[in-house]
Each structure stands twice: as C-alpha cells, then as structure tokens.
N, C-alpha and C positions, 0 to 999 in steps of 0.2 A: 722739561718740556719735551714732549715727542716730536719727532720729524718723521715726514714722510716725503717720498719722491712725488714729482708732479704726476708721472705715470700712474703710481699707485693710486694717487688721490682721484684721478680721473676714472679708474676702475671701481673705486669703492666710495665715491662722492658722498652718497646719502649716509653711509656709516660713519664717515669722518666728521660730516657736518653735524650728525646727531651726537656723536662723542663729545665734540666742542661744545655744543649747546648745553648738554645736559652735565658734562663733567666741569663747565665752568673753568676750562683751562686752554691756553693758546695751542696751536699747532703750527710747527714750521714746514713749510712747504719748500723743498729743495728744487733747485732748477739748474740747468747748465750754466757755466760761467759765474756760479755763486751769486746768482740774481734770485736770491730766496726771499720769500714772503712769509707773512704769518696770518693766519686764519683765527679770528676770535668771534664769539657770539655778539649781536648788537647790544644786548644788555652790558656786557664787559666793554665794549667800545664806548656806550654812552656814559658809562661810569668813569672811565679814563677821561672823556672829554670834560665832564663835570668838575673831576679833581683839577685837571689842567685850568679851567677856567677859574675855579676858586682860588688856586694857588698863584694866579698871574696877578692878583692883587696884593699889593704890600701889606695893607691893612689886615687882610685875611690871614696872611701868613704870621704876622705880628701876633694877633689874637689867637691863632692855633698854638704857636710855640709858647705863648703865656700859659694857656689852658694846659697844655702837656706839662709845663714845669710845675703848676699848681696840683695836678694830679699826682705827679712823681713825689711832690712833698706832702701829700695827703690832705691837701686842703681842698676838700670836696665839698660841694654844696648841692643839697637836693632841691630841684626846682619842679613845681608842679605844673605840668603843662595842661592848659584848658582843652 
C-alpha cells in the first residue's frame, strides 16, 4: 500500500485520485501526529460495506464456511442460472 503526505496529496490531488480509482488500491495519507487516513474508490468502499453487511449475519457466515469446505473437498455442483 502506497503512502503520501497530506502536503503532496494537496499538490497532486487529481493524479492520486485517478491512481486510486483506476488502480483499485488504497492510498494512505500521512498527517502530523500520526492522524493518518486512507483514500479508496467508491466502488471499493461499497464492496467493503457489502462484505461487512453479509458477514454480519451468522447464517451467511455459516453458509459461506460450508461452501468453502465443499469446494476444498472437491464437492462442486454446477447450477444453471436462468
């Protein structure tokens, strides 16, 4: 993960925003007193929010763990999606 100072970010804001958006990676913005922040694209943020929402349900976590175990055991099923 790359890091940039707040001062450098201000000077080159468009470049860093374009890099974060097109590169799909977070950017650490360093500040005085170690009050750092992270910049991510809206798509990445929404993906994280959706993952957190889905994993907040014990039933979803249980189903996901079962599916991963089946995959690792080679017990795969093909399902036709209409």
